[in-house]
Backbone of each chain as ProteinMPNN parsed JSONL, in Angstrom:
{"seq_chain_A": "MLTETINIFIHIINSYQIVTFSSTYFSVNKNYSINIKSIRKSQERKGGIIRIPTKMTQYSSLFLVFLILCVAFSNSISTKVVDVDVICKEASNQSYCSNILNSKPGGAKGVDLVHLAQYTIDVLNNNWTHTYDLIISLVKRAENATVANY", "coords_chain_A": {"N_chain_A": [[103.898, 126.879, 47.889], [106.694, 126.929, 49.859], [107.436, 124.396, 49.3], [107.553, 124.05, 46.685], [109.851, 125.845, 45.828], [111.756, 124.57, 46.849], [111.51, 122.47, 45.343], [112.403, 123.619, 42.611], [114.694, 124.954, 43.655], [116.289, 122.657, 43.937], [115.955, 121.433, 41.725], [117.577, 123.143, 39.826], [119.816, 122.872, 41.024], [120.22, 120.241, 40.565], [120.456, 120.71, 37.485], [122.435, 122.802, 36.932], [124.3, 122.668, 38.346], [126.454, 122.471, 41.595], [128.951, 124.064, 41.276], [128.684, 126.166, 39.424], [126.53, 127.703, 40.571], [128.17, 128.406, 43.089], [131.013, 129.391, 41.808], [129.521, 131.629, 40.682], [127.886, 133.379, 42.485], [129.737, 133.81, 44.529], [132.606, 135.883, 44.933], [135.182, 134.058, 43.654], [138.479, 133.387, 43.169], [140.225, 133.956, 40.223], [141.811, 131.805, 39.365], [140.928, 129.877, 40.683], [138.064, 129.786, 39.463], [138.964, 129.094, 37.076], [140.04, 126.629, 37.337], [137.411, 125.494, 37.554], [136.405, 125.701, 35.601], [138.293, 124.177, 33.639], [138.052, 121.412, 34.841], [135.348, 121.259, 34.776], [135.257, 120.946, 32.055], [136.382, 118.738, 31.381], [135.285, 116.79, 32.537], [132.43, 117.023, 31.613], [133.126, 116.057, 28.79], [134.09, 113.46, 29.514], [131.561, 112.719, 30.427], [130.493, 112.469, 32.921], [129.5, 113.645, 36.327], [129.937, 116.681, 37.826], [131.647, 117.292, 40.357], [133.198, 119.177, 43.146], [134.98, 118.636, 45.699], [135.484, 120.94, 47.955], [135.067, 122.377, 50.601], [134.341, 125.255, 50.777], [132.632, 125.136, 48.655], [130.398, 123.404, 49.687], [129.731, 124.92, 52.007], [128.769, 127.207, 50.577], [126.305, 126.848, 49.312], [124.947, 125.201, 51.372], [124.33, 127.975, 52.421], [123.094, 129.312, 50.679], [120.568, 127.793, 50.134], [119.599, 127.884, 52.865], [119.025, 130.742, 52.467], [117.317, 131.242, 50.542], [115.164, 129.599, 51.53], [114.85, 131.319, 53.911], [113.631, 133.132, 52.213], [111.627, 132.37, 51.019], [109.734, 131.398, 53.216], [108.943, 133.778, 54.512], [107.904, 135.19, 51.943], [105.613, 133.335, 51.736], [104.204, 133.339, 53.973], [103.586, 136.568, 53.511], [101.666, 136.563, 51.554], [99.678, 134.881, 52.018], [96.771, 133.171, 51.149], [93.454, 133.309, 51.155], [90.492, 131.768, 50.634], [87.769, 133.564, 49.486], [84.822, 132.576, 49.781], [85.231, 130.983, 52.629], [85.865, 132.784, 54.037], [83.748, 134.318, 54.219], [81.699, 132.277, 55.018], [81.982, 132.634, 58.127], [80.789, 134.951, 58.168], [78.095, 136.843, 59.702], [75.868, 137.808, 57.788], [76.618, 136.479, 55.13], [76.219, 136.988, 52.073], [75.861, 139.929, 52.138], [78.892, 139.77, 53.173], [80.445, 138.668, 50.801], [79.588, 140.082, 48.968], [80.662, 142.494, 49.645], [83.22, 141.92, 49.388], [83.888, 140.582, 47.057], [83.358, 142.666, 45.34], [85.432, 144.493, 45.047], [87.771, 146.029, 42.591], [89.336, 144.065, 39.95], [88.058, 141.708, 41.007], [87.95, 139.639, 43.638], [89.375, 136.979, 43.72], [91.721, 134.559, 44.544], [93.042, 136.714, 45.652], [95.637, 138.353, 47.883], [95.419, 138.055, 51.876], [96.109, 140.369, 52.671], [95.47, 142.601, 50.888], [92.93, 142.334, 50.603], [92.3, 143.071, 52.973], [93.003, 145.379, 53.112], [91.465, 146.523, 51.036], [88.756, 146.176, 52.423], [88.873, 147.987, 54.765], [89.078, 150.193, 53.33], [86.644, 150.105, 52.315], [85.116, 150.488, 54.302], [85.81, 152.763, 55.48], [84.536, 154.849, 53.532], [81.793, 154.135, 53.954], [81.935, 154.653, 56.568], [82.224, 157.435, 56.504], [80.14, 158.624, 54.931], [78.236, 158.002, 56.964], [78.928, 159.644, 59.081], [78.966, 162.228, 57.66], [75.947, 162.438, 57.176], [74.834, 162.096, 59.74], [75.803, 164.43, 60.79], [74.425, 166.04, 59.268], [71.746, 165.576, 59.809], [71.686, 166.318, 62.631], [72.064, 168.966, 62.525], [69.48, 169.543, 61.073], [68.074, 168.895, 62.946], [68.743, 170.68, 64.992], [67.953, 173.072, 63.66], [64.932, 172.733, 63.71], [64.524, 172.966, 66.416], [64.696, 175.245, 66.592], [63.108, 176.567, 65.125], [60.511, 175.808, 66.551], [60.795, 177.494, 68.652]], "CA_chain_A": [[104.943, 127.529, 48.022], [107.863, 126.216, 49.876], [107.464, 122.948, 48.474], [107.993, 124.68, 45.265], [110.97, 126.635, 45.952], [112.68, 123.866, 47.262], [111.705, 121.821, 44.206], [113.13, 124.457, 41.821], [116.059, 124.703, 43.862], [117.031, 121.031, 43.866], [116.245, 121.108, 40.027], [118.416, 123.933, 39.626], [121.387, 122.509, 41.738], [120.553, 119.394, 39.545], [120.733, 120.876, 36.511], [123.816, 123.609, 36.56], [125.667, 121.837, 39.303], [126.863, 123.286, 42.475], [129.95, 124.77, 41.18], [127.981, 127.417, 38.615], [126.416, 128.793, 41.833], [129.194, 128.986, 43.388], [131.29, 130.638, 40.927], [128.694, 133.112, 40.068], [127.297, 134.238, 43.069], [130.761, 134.144, 45.536], [133.981, 135.964, 44.382], [135.626, 133.143, 43.329], [139.717, 133.874, 42.774], [140.559, 133.437, 38.92], [142.781, 130.359, 39.417], [140.144, 128.611, 40.971], [137.66, 129.519, 38.409], [139.843, 128.326, 35.784], [140.159, 125.08, 37.593], [136.11, 124.519, 38.053], [135.649, 125.624, 34.127], [138.938, 122.848, 33.371], [137.616, 120.535, 35.466], [133.739, 120.707, 34.392], [135.006, 120.752, 30.648], [137.242, 117.314, 30.949], [133.987, 116.045, 33.193], [131.348, 116.944, 30.214], [134.082, 114.932, 27.662], [133.752, 112.07, 30.155], [129.734, 112.41, 30.423], [130.547, 112.18, 34.171], [128.907, 114.267, 37.015], [130.768, 117.288, 38.376], [131.854, 117.306, 42.074], [134.193, 120.064, 43.451], [135.181, 118.593, 47.032], [135.767, 121.621, 48.639], [134.891, 123.209, 51.855], [133.679, 126.518, 50.229], [131.409, 124.988, 47.631], [129.355, 122.741, 50.307], [128.787, 126.1, 52.839], [127.62, 128.131, 49.947], [125.364, 125.615, 48.854], [124.091, 125.373, 52.569], [123.879, 128.991, 52.665], [121.901, 129.347, 49.448], [119.397, 126.99, 50.675], [119.389, 128.631, 53.934], [118.566, 132.027, 52.156], [115.948, 130.465, 49.543], [114.105, 128.801, 52.744], [113.941, 132.391, 54.771], [112.594, 134.368, 51.505], [110.138, 131.25, 50.741], [108.807, 131.343, 54.466], [108.434, 135.018, 54.447], [106.745, 134.939, 51.086], [104.216, 132.324, 52.531], [103.33, 134.717, 55.29], [102.937, 138.05, 53.236], [100.754, 136.77, 50.604], [98.389, 134.137, 52.41], [95.304, 133.402, 50.36], [92.179, 132.531, 51.75], [89.349, 131.99, 49.639], [86.625, 134.481, 50.058], [83.863, 131.791, 50.596], [85.899, 130.885, 53.477], [86.055, 134.215, 54.89], [82.313, 134.712, 54.341], [81.051, 131.629, 56.061], [82.227, 133.296, 59.33], [79.961, 135.984, 58.691], [76.559, 136.694, 59.966], [75.148, 138.112, 56.547], [77.363, 135.918, 53.882], [75.723, 137.839, 51.038], [76.782, 141.032, 52.399], [80.643, 139.776, 53.304], [80.57, 138.298, 49.361], [79.014, 141.611, 48.107], [81.786, 143.331, 49.593], [84.935, 141.082, 48.912], [83.925, 140.287, 45.241], [83.451, 144.249, 44.796], [86.881, 144.366, 44.695], [88.138, 145.971, 41.467], [89.822, 143.043, 39.14], [87.925, 140.046, 41.378], [88.945, 138.829, 45.1], [89.681, 135.422, 43.769], [93.567, 134.521, 44.697], [93.849, 137.802, 46.142], [96.028, 137.817, 49.514], [94.377, 138.628, 52.336], [96.224, 141.788, 53.253], [95.087, 143.268, 49.977], [91.736, 142.023, 51.192], [91.878, 143.729, 54.866], [92.929, 147.114, 52.673], [89.964, 146.4, 50.54], [87.679, 146.182, 53.671], [89.414, 148.845, 55.366], [88.378, 151.499, 52.411], [85.171, 150.487, 52.027], [84.638, 150.864, 56.02], [86.039, 154.43, 55.446], [83.775, 155.32, 52.903], [80.814, 153.969, 54.392], [81.947, 155.954, 57.903], [82.559, 159.222, 55.835], [78.823, 158.885, 54.483], [77.403, 157.566, 58.088], [79.039, 160.965, 59.615], [77.929, 163.125, 56.74], [74.757, 161.904, 57.552], [74.888, 162.62, 61.646], [76.224, 166.113, 60.743], [73.148, 167.228, 58.366], [70.23, 165.06, 61.044], [72.153, 167.336, 63.835], [71.647, 170.521, 61.927], [68.235, 169.641, 61.145], [67.486, 168.749, 64.29], [68.839, 172.245, 65.872], [66.856, 174.389, 62.883], [63.848, 172.268, 64.129], [64.347, 173.117, 67.758], [65.288, 176.979, 66.759], [61.521, 176.984, 64.421], [60.181, 175.595, 67.736], [60.63, 178.696, 69.236]], "C_chain_A": [[106.622, 127.189, 48.182], [108.386, 125.402, 49.301], [108.34, 123.333, 47.364], [109.401, 125.388, 44.862], [111.731, 125.863, 45.919], [112.845, 122.976, 46.202], [112.722, 122.624, 43.146], [114.659, 124.203, 42.141], [116.995, 123.73, 43.556], [116.726, 121.138, 42.28], [117.119, 121.828, 39.483], [119.669, 123.801, 39.659], [121.568, 121.124, 40.48], [121.319, 119.815, 37.798], [122.275, 121.668, 36.098], [125.015, 123.047, 37.714], [125.931, 123.276, 40.391], [127.841, 124.215, 42.315], [129.356, 125.848, 39.955], [127.583, 128.107, 39.825], [127.669, 129.458, 42.651], [130.387, 130.069, 42.964], [130.644, 131.862, 40.694], [128.454, 133.97, 41.2], [128.581, 134.432, 44.578], [131.93, 134.47, 44.545], [135.169, 135.09, 44.522], [137.117, 133.459, 42.819], [139.798, 133.239, 40.749], [141.352, 132.397, 38.732], [141.648, 129.628, 39.723], [138.636, 128.599, 40.192], [137.895, 128.878, 37.161], [139.722, 126.805, 36.357], [138.742, 124.593, 37.41], [135.984, 124.591, 36.174], [136.949, 124.066, 33.338], [138.201, 121.278, 33.735], [136.13, 120.159, 34.973], [134.337, 120.307, 32.743], [135.879, 119.131, 30.552], [135.711, 116.611, 31.681], [132.985, 115.909, 32.083], [131.793, 115.872, 29.133], [133.588, 113.976, 28.266], [132.27, 111.852, 30.455], [129.743, 112.15, 31.967], [129.65, 113.897, 35.146], [129.935, 115.345, 37.428], [130.782, 117.507, 40.106], [133.147, 117.978, 42.47], [134.274, 119.935, 45.098], [135.76, 119.418, 47.66], [134.626, 122.279, 49.529], [133.774, 124.23, 51.244], [132.34, 125.993, 49.776], [129.903, 124.392, 48.758], [128.902, 123.974, 51.325], [128.141, 126.865, 51.963], [126.194, 127.662, 49.572], [124.235, 125.709, 50.164], [123.496, 126.888, 52.621], [122.925, 129.366, 51.789], [120.595, 128.709, 50.113], [118.585, 127.435, 52.075], [118.277, 129.917, 53.741], [117.074, 131.868, 51.132], [114.627, 130.156, 50.541], [113.559, 130.331, 53.405], [113.048, 133.13, 53.315], [111.327, 133.513, 51.109], [109.102, 131.842, 51.76], [108.21, 132.989, 54.6], [107.187, 135.467, 53.481], [105.186, 134.528, 51.117], [103.397, 133.083, 53.235], [102.482, 136.027, 54.527], [101.921, 137.65, 52.144], [100.087, 135.431, 50.846], [97.082, 134.728, 52.063], [94.658, 132.742, 50.981], [90.931, 132.63, 51.063], [88.014, 132.901, 50.804], [85.072, 133.936, 50.548], [84.121, 131.333, 51.926], [85.667, 131.65, 54.255], [84.437, 134.259, 55.122], [81.127, 133.755, 54.953], [80.993, 131.641, 57.593], [81.375, 134.437, 59.783], [78.442, 135.869, 59.179], [75.743, 136.77, 59.187], [76.339, 137.754, 55.261], [77.614, 136.757, 52.847], [76.375, 139.033, 51.011], [78.483, 141.058, 52.254], [80.816, 139.479, 51.363], [80.679, 139.649, 48.469], [80.377, 142.402, 48.305], [83.338, 142.973, 49.281], [84.808, 141.414, 47.517], [83.719, 141.548, 44.812], [84.8, 144.712, 44.158], [87.624, 144.878, 43.289], [89.286, 145.015, 41.268], [89.302, 141.724, 39.801], [88.711, 140.462, 43.188], [89.217, 137.362, 44.887], [91.19, 135.592, 43.549], [93.972, 135.616, 45.004], [94.376, 137.601, 47.81], [95.462, 138.338, 50.453], [94.895, 139.779, 53.132], [95.683, 142.787, 52.072], [93.008, 143.311, 50.293], [91.197, 142.869, 52.294], [91.65, 145.145, 53.919], [92.1, 147.266, 52.479], [89.196, 147.007, 51.27], [87.88, 147.845, 54.324], [88.6, 150.265, 54.685], [87.376, 151.57, 52.448], [84.698, 150.932, 53.347], [84.68, 152.203, 55.909], [84.675, 155.0, 54.942], [82.481, 155.303, 53.286], [80.51, 154.766, 56.34], [81.565, 157.395, 57.55], [80.796, 159.487, 55.59], [77.889, 159.167, 55.541], [77.818, 159.373, 58.647], [78.691, 162.106, 58.893], [76.492, 162.843, 57.202], [73.823, 162.505, 59.138], [74.997, 164.093, 61.387], [74.722, 166.873, 60.017], [71.908, 166.434, 59.411], [70.569, 166.202, 62.175], [71.542, 168.699, 63.442], [70.45, 170.593, 61.732], [67.419, 169.684, 62.372], [67.64, 170.171, 65.209], [68.02, 173.265, 64.96], [65.547, 173.968, 63.598], [63.163, 172.928, 65.48], [64.059, 174.855, 67.438], [63.629, 177.408, 66.169], [60.542, 176.557, 65.575], [59.592, 176.935, 68.633], [60.391, 179.985, 69.036]], "O_chain_A": [[107.498, 127.151, 47.319], [109.515, 125.424, 48.81], [109.517, 123.028, 47.168], [109.881, 125.419, 43.728], [112.629, 126.02, 45.092], [113.977, 122.582, 45.923], [113.832, 122.135, 42.937], [115.53, 123.636, 41.48], [118.125, 123.84, 43.079], [117.697, 120.756, 41.627], [117.649, 121.3, 38.506], [120.52, 124.243, 38.887], [122.538, 120.945, 39.744], [122.303, 119.361, 37.214], [123.055, 121.276, 35.23], [126.245, 123.098, 37.737], [125.747, 124.479, 40.204], [127.809, 125.206, 43.046], [130.368, 126.496, 39.687], [128.242, 129.09, 40.164], [127.995, 130.638, 42.78], [130.66, 131.147, 43.491], [131.192, 132.953, 40.536], [128.714, 135.169, 41.104], [128.27, 135.136, 45.539], [132.266, 133.738, 43.613], [136.047, 135.307, 45.357], [136.991, 133.945, 41.695], [139.379, 132.161, 40.329], [141.53, 132.148, 37.54], [141.371, 128.687, 38.98], [137.994, 127.55, 40.239], [137.119, 128.273, 36.422], [139.268, 125.912, 35.642], [138.619, 123.401, 37.127], [135.529, 123.64, 35.539], [136.487, 123.147, 32.662], [137.939, 120.337, 32.985], [135.763, 118.997, 34.801], [133.811, 119.323, 32.225], [135.855, 118.521, 29.483], [135.155, 115.787, 30.953], [132.703, 114.795, 31.642], [131.044, 115.008, 28.678], [132.605, 113.447, 27.748], [131.881, 110.716, 30.725], [128.773, 111.469, 32.297], [129.351, 114.947, 34.576], [131.066, 114.859, 37.383], [129.84, 117.866, 40.814], [134.193, 117.406, 42.161], [133.8, 120.82, 45.811], [136.781, 118.964, 48.176], [133.507, 122.612, 49.139], [132.563, 124.01, 51.251], [131.245, 126.256, 50.273], [128.747, 124.806, 48.667], [127.687, 124.064, 51.498], [127.032, 127.298, 52.275], [125.154, 128.318, 49.639], [123.076, 126.118, 50.088], [122.295, 127.041, 52.842], [121.854, 129.772, 52.241], [119.698, 129.422, 50.561], [117.378, 127.364, 52.307], [117.241, 130.154, 54.361], [116.011, 132.479, 51.242], [113.443, 130.419, 50.332], [112.368, 130.633, 53.484], [111.917, 133.596, 53.461], [110.205, 133.986, 50.926], [108.078, 132.478, 51.51], [107.013, 133.207, 54.785], [106.07, 135.881, 53.79], [104.124, 135.038, 50.759], [102.209, 133.381, 53.112], [101.333, 136.417, 54.733], [101.229, 138.607, 51.796], [99.903, 134.77, 49.824], [96.492, 135.783, 52.293], [95.018, 131.655, 51.431], [90.386, 133.73, 50.985], [87.621, 132.904, 51.971], [84.322, 134.508, 51.34], [83.072, 131.243, 52.564], [85.204, 131.277, 55.333], [83.995, 134.226, 56.27], [80.008, 134.138, 55.294], [80.241, 130.932, 58.261], [81.159, 134.871, 60.915], [77.751, 134.865, 59.009], [74.735, 136.083, 59.356], [76.839, 138.644, 54.572], [78.712, 137.241, 52.57], [77.246, 139.324, 50.191], [79.189, 141.844, 51.623], [81.433, 140.357, 50.76], [81.495, 140.067, 47.647], [81.055, 142.854, 47.383], [84.304, 143.689, 49.014], [85.43, 142.285, 46.909], [83.939, 141.622, 43.603], [85.055, 145.164, 43.042], [88.19, 143.921, 42.76], [90.175, 144.973, 42.118], [89.814, 140.667, 39.432], [89.579, 141.22, 43.62], [89.275, 136.597, 45.85], [91.783, 136.351, 42.782], [95.16, 135.861, 44.793], [93.802, 136.969, 48.697], [94.792, 139.308, 50.096], [94.291, 140.179, 54.127], [95.458, 143.926, 52.483], [92.183, 144.213, 50.149], [90.044, 143.254, 52.491], [90.628, 145.83, 53.887], [91.416, 147.983, 53.21], [88.844, 148.167, 51.056], [86.996, 148.7, 54.27], [87.847, 151.069, 55.234], [86.787, 152.643, 52.58], [83.832, 151.806, 53.387], [83.688, 152.871, 56.201], [83.84, 155.51, 55.689], [81.835, 156.327, 53.064], [79.531, 155.153, 56.98], [80.847, 158.213, 58.125], [80.262, 160.491, 56.061], [77.017, 160.034, 55.495], [76.944, 160.234, 58.555], [78.1, 163.005, 59.491], [76.242, 163.787, 57.951], [72.745, 163.035, 59.404], [74.163, 164.863, 61.863], [74.198, 167.959, 60.268], [71.027, 167.252, 59.673], [69.657, 166.94, 62.548], [70.668, 169.321, 64.045], [69.948, 171.65, 62.115], [66.412, 170.326, 62.668], [66.772, 170.604, 65.967], [67.46, 174.222, 65.495], [64.978, 174.909, 64.152], [62.002, 173.274, 65.698], [63.253, 175.526, 68.082], [63.01, 178.359, 66.645], [59.489, 177.179, 65.436], [58.484, 177.238, 69.076], [60.329, 180.757, 69.992]]}, "seq_chain_B": "MNDPVGSVGQRLADAQVDLFYEKYPAVAKDSADVMKYILDCSNSLKQNETSPLLSNYVDDIRLGAQVLQIISKYLNLGK", "coords_chain_B": {"N_chain_B": [[76.448, 159.133, 71.097], [79.066, 158.243, 72.043], [81.274, 159.534, 71.447], [81.702, 158.556, 68.402], [82.504, 159.576, 66.164], [85.375, 160.16, 66.351], [86.347, 157.792, 67.544], [85.442, 155.343, 65.782], [86.439, 156.333, 63.098], [89.258, 156.93, 63.71], [90.322, 154.733, 64.552], [90.032, 153.244, 62.167], [91.64, 154.462, 60.468], [93.897, 153.887, 62.108], [94.03, 150.854, 61.854], [94.94, 150.879, 59.316], [97.097, 151.472, 59.12], [98.499, 150.149, 60.929], [98.172, 147.615, 59.526], [99.954, 148.34, 57.182], [102.281, 147.989, 58.124], [102.771, 145.407, 59.159], [101.775, 144.944, 61.393], [99.982, 142.529, 62.073], [98.602, 141.912, 64.854], [97.783, 144.087, 65.956], [96.041, 144.979, 64.157], [93.839, 143.27, 64.642], [93.334, 143.986, 67.057], [92.319, 146.787, 66.532], [90.338, 146.473, 64.774], [88.481, 145.161, 66.313], [87.86, 147.018, 68.19], [86.737, 148.74, 66.438], [84.259, 147.469, 65.947], [83.296, 147.693, 68.936], [82.932, 149.94, 69.291], [80.841, 150.33, 66.978], [78.71, 148.701, 67.77], [78.098, 149.969, 70.451], [77.271, 152.255, 69.528], [74.762, 151.315, 67.7], [73.418, 150.34, 69.815], [72.418, 152.295, 71.034], [71.253, 153.688, 69.131], [68.719, 152.441, 69.149], [67.461, 152.632, 71.72], [67.27, 155.177, 71.297], [64.781, 157.389, 69.437], [65.38, 157.936, 66.119], [66.725, 158.474, 62.876], [65.724, 155.811, 60.409], [67.55, 155.426, 58.143], [69.987, 155.969, 58.951], [70.591, 154.148, 61.027], [70.458, 151.847, 59.161], [72.895, 152.469, 57.697], [74.631, 152.472, 59.677], [74.152, 150.049, 60.687], [75.238, 148.566, 58.023], [78.373, 149.396, 58.437], [78.773, 147.899, 60.709], [78.791, 145.429, 59.891], [80.407, 145.462, 57.66], [82.649, 145.492, 59.334], [82.732, 143.443, 60.824], [83.635, 141.832, 58.644], [85.845, 142.541, 58.559], [87.123, 141.758, 60.958], [87.148, 139.054, 60.887], [89.21, 138.909, 58.504], [91.214, 139.415, 59.664], [91.585, 137.795, 61.614], [92.424, 135.479, 60.294], [94.782, 136.382, 59.085], [96.18, 136.454, 61.478], [96.497, 134.072, 62.042], [98.168, 133.468, 60.226], [100.751, 133.874, 61.365]], "CA_chain_B": [[76.752, 158.095, 70.826], [80.158, 157.8, 72.482], [82.028, 159.989, 70.373], [82.124, 157.762, 67.311], [83.333, 160.08, 65.04], [86.731, 160.204, 66.796], [86.617, 156.282, 67.662], [85.62, 154.474, 64.55], [87.787, 156.792, 61.977], [90.491, 157.031, 64.065], [90.784, 153.206, 64.393], [90.225, 152.666, 61.084], [93.346, 155.115, 60.3], [94.83, 152.894, 62.858], [93.865, 149.693, 61.291], [95.32, 150.752, 58.041], [98.546, 151.813, 59.597], [98.922, 148.818, 61.354], [98.235, 147.092, 57.915], [101.079, 148.366, 56.365], [103.737, 147.885, 59.189], [102.359, 144.261, 59.345], [101.274, 144.57, 62.511], [98.596, 141.931, 62.199], [97.445, 141.646, 65.897], [97.263, 145.279, 66.682], [94.979, 145.331, 63.208], [92.813, 142.251, 65.104], [92.452, 144.826, 68.033], [91.567, 147.784, 66.368], [88.768, 145.88, 64.05], [87.686, 144.97, 67.568], [87.59, 148.458, 68.967], [85.443, 149.586, 65.722], [83.204, 146.699, 66.523], [82.648, 147.844, 69.918], [82.055, 151.353, 68.873], [79.613, 150.213, 66.285], [77.856, 148.168, 68.694], [77.63, 150.897, 71.067], [76.257, 153.345, 68.754], [73.789, 150.737, 67.48], [72.312, 150.349, 71.01], [71.924, 153.924, 71.495], [70.088, 154.251, 67.886], [67.745, 151.59, 69.187], [67.23, 153.247, 72.61], [66.288, 156.492, 70.747], [64.198, 157.578, 67.955], [65.831, 158.266, 65.126], [66.491, 158.28, 60.967], [65.861, 154.5, 60.046], [68.804, 155.6, 57.274], [71.174, 156.272, 60.11], [70.22, 152.613, 61.253], [71.082, 151.507, 58.085], [74.557, 152.956, 57.419], [75.095, 151.954, 61.105], [74.42, 148.222, 60.489], [76.601, 148.251, 56.771], [79.374, 149.277, 59.148], [78.963, 146.723, 61.558], [78.875, 143.91, 58.946], [82.019, 145.206, 57.279], [83.871, 145.483, 61.069], [82.671, 141.826, 61.078], [84.558, 141.143, 57.746], [87.607, 142.737, 58.622], [87.701, 141.396, 62.366], [87.365, 137.441, 60.388], [90.125, 138.843, 57.805], [92.436, 139.689, 61.096], [91.937, 136.522, 62.473], [93.204, 134.691, 59.33], [96.049, 137.114, 59.002], [97.371, 136.358, 62.631], [96.915, 132.529, 61.98], [99.292, 133.245, 59.152], [101.585, 134.367, 61.449]], "C_chain_B": [[78.497, 157.413, 71.137], [81.364, 158.477, 71.879], [82.384, 159.299, 69.06], [82.795, 158.35, 66.741], [84.941, 159.961, 65.136], [86.749, 158.632, 66.777], [86.963, 155.783, 66.335], [86.662, 155.142, 63.535], [88.663, 156.815, 62.283], [91.213, 155.492, 64.235], [90.618, 152.69, 63.437], [91.304, 153.056, 60.285], [94.303, 154.24, 60.732], [95.453, 151.416, 62.126], [95.125, 150.177, 59.73], [96.987, 151.019, 57.956], [99.596, 150.845, 59.896], [99.359, 147.708, 60.384], [99.504, 147.029, 57.58], [102.08, 147.987, 56.825], [103.821, 145.921, 59.614], [102.096, 143.927, 60.44], [99.87, 143.734, 62.852], [98.063, 141.795, 63.998], [96.955, 143.055, 66.475], [95.914, 145.818, 65.327], [93.59, 144.594, 63.756], [92.247, 143.167, 66.13], [92.146, 146.203, 67.439], [90.127, 147.745, 65.408], [87.904, 145.761, 65.505], [86.884, 146.447, 68.258], [86.76, 149.016, 67.907], [84.188, 148.713, 66.142], [82.424, 147.231, 67.596], [82.088, 149.372, 69.811], [80.798, 150.971, 68.408], [78.656, 149.675, 67.162], [77.094, 149.288, 69.656], [76.575, 151.966, 70.733], [74.774, 152.47, 68.256], [72.566, 150.608, 68.46], [71.729, 151.485, 71.062], [70.998, 154.543, 70.514], [69.062, 153.49, 68.335], [66.96, 152.042, 70.424], [66.59, 154.348, 72.074], [65.982, 156.778, 69.422], [64.721, 158.316, 67.157], [65.882, 158.015, 63.384], [67.083, 156.583, 61.18], [67.086, 154.619, 59.102], [70.239, 155.591, 57.841], [71.483, 154.785, 60.462], [71.142, 151.904, 59.984], [72.418, 151.386, 57.927], [75.377, 152.274, 58.819], [75.762, 150.271, 60.869], [75.514, 147.684, 59.162], [78.079, 148.459, 57.41], [79.645, 148.114, 59.935], [79.3, 145.461, 60.6], [80.246, 144.086, 58.249], [82.905, 145.127, 58.522], [83.956, 144.197, 61.134], [83.8, 141.135, 60.001], [86.102, 141.474, 57.801], [88.218, 142.062, 59.866], [88.218, 139.86, 61.73], [88.7, 137.674, 59.427], [91.68, 138.799, 58.666], [92.762, 138.591, 61.586], [92.686, 135.726, 61.361], [94.639, 135.253, 59.064], [97.164, 136.528, 60.058], [97.139, 134.753, 62.515], [97.857, 131.968, 61.18], [100.614, 133.126, 60.048], [102.679, 133.036, 62.474]], "O_chain_B": [[78.99, 156.416, 70.61], [82.435, 157.871, 71.863], [83.515, 159.548, 68.642], [83.924, 157.882, 66.592], [85.653, 159.711, 64.163], [87.289, 158.195, 65.761], [88.067, 155.715, 65.795], [87.657, 154.504, 63.19], [89.482, 156.74, 61.367], [92.404, 155.23, 64.065], [90.964, 151.509, 63.431], [91.886, 152.283, 59.523], [95.281, 153.847, 60.096], [96.594, 151.004, 61.918], [96.083, 149.459, 59.445], [97.797, 150.827, 57.049], [100.757, 150.652, 59.535], [100.419, 147.083, 60.355], [100.18, 146.001, 57.608], [102.952, 147.582, 56.056], [104.738, 145.354, 60.21], [102.104, 142.731, 60.734], [98.961, 144.087, 63.603], [96.87, 141.522, 64.134], [96.006, 143.198, 67.246], [95.104, 146.732, 65.483], [92.475, 145.043, 63.493], [91.029, 143.289, 66.26], [91.496, 146.834, 68.272], [89.216, 148.567, 65.313], [86.792, 146.263, 65.661], [85.741, 146.701, 68.638], [85.952, 149.85, 68.316], [83.198, 149.252, 66.637], [81.2, 147.33, 67.51], [81.002, 149.795, 70.208], [79.773, 151.132, 69.071], [77.636, 150.355, 67.275], [75.88, 149.489, 69.673], [75.559, 152.381, 71.29], [73.704, 153.039, 68.475], [71.357, 150.688, 68.245], [70.506, 151.603, 71.137], [70.225, 155.48, 70.713], [68.058, 153.935, 67.779], [65.743, 151.891, 70.318], [65.401, 154.535, 72.333], [66.684, 156.515, 68.445], [64.6, 159.521, 67.376], [65.012, 157.363, 62.807], [68.108, 156.143, 61.701], [67.842, 153.673, 59.324], [71.302, 155.286, 57.3], [72.575, 154.292, 60.179], [72.32, 151.55, 60.035], [73.032, 150.323, 58.008], [76.478, 151.724, 58.851], [76.832, 149.663, 60.858], [76.323, 146.759, 59.222], [78.98, 147.75, 56.962], [80.664, 147.436, 59.805], [80.185, 144.647, 60.865], [81.09, 143.19, 58.195], [83.99, 144.555, 58.414], [85.017, 143.653, 61.442], [84.595, 140.238, 60.285], [87.111, 140.95, 57.33], [89.416, 141.802, 59.97], [89.358, 139.446, 61.939], [89.44, 136.691, 59.434], [92.784, 138.337, 58.379], [93.891, 138.28, 61.966], [93.77, 135.294, 61.752], [95.568, 134.477, 58.842], [98.345, 136.235, 59.871], [97.991, 134.19, 63.202], [98.322, 130.829, 61.138], [101.526, 132.407, 59.639], [103.84, 133.3, 62.786]]}, "name": "protein", "num_of_chains": 2, "seq": "MLTETINIFIHIINSYQIVTFSSTYFSVNKNYSINIKSIRKSQERKGGIIRIPTKMTQYSSLFLVFLILCVAFSNSISTKVVDVDVICKEASNQSYCSNILNSKPGGAKGVDLVHLAQYTIDVLNNNWTHTYDLIISLVKRAENATVANYMNDPVGSVGQRLADAQVDLFYEKYPAVAKDSADVMKYILDCSNSLKQNETSPLLSNYVDDIRLGAQVLQIISKYLNLGK"}
């Protein structure tokens, strides 16, 4: 994920040049953007690579790299995917484990851990409700039996 | 059964909230607590004669809690 994002970013820089980013995402004054356009046109005519030797362009591109790395890093944590087989290998009853996880609507393949955990909690809650209802009915039955004995 | 109604149900609700707020170490703690309560309950059922259906239900929850524990372990590895 991180490597892909960096590659995409490098590709974007190579394709559109740093100038395009800095003039689009940062409020550069009109004269500056006009200058950029005129420089780009002249460079395109010559078939050369556009390079604007300003500190602002350098810092803004560094800032963009930093920003994209932060987003990519946070996404890689929140969308961590672990295969169901890997998870269930650690369970004492592997078939029960894979039955639970694969019963997720839409399948469990490629689903991130947070959603798997959410689904497992939902299943547990459901099971717990049934167990609680059974306990209540058993208690009532036991109470009735005790009363009948008297 | 050491008040399993409040314990297991409450811990599952806590786990849901902690998961929402991405407090993964807390999710691990909640799932460990669920497992502890279920094991207490399971041991109690073994000592006292009761419905076999209830034992099956409790065992299902134990296996589910184990799955949650494994998932929360991987969630914390990613942190």
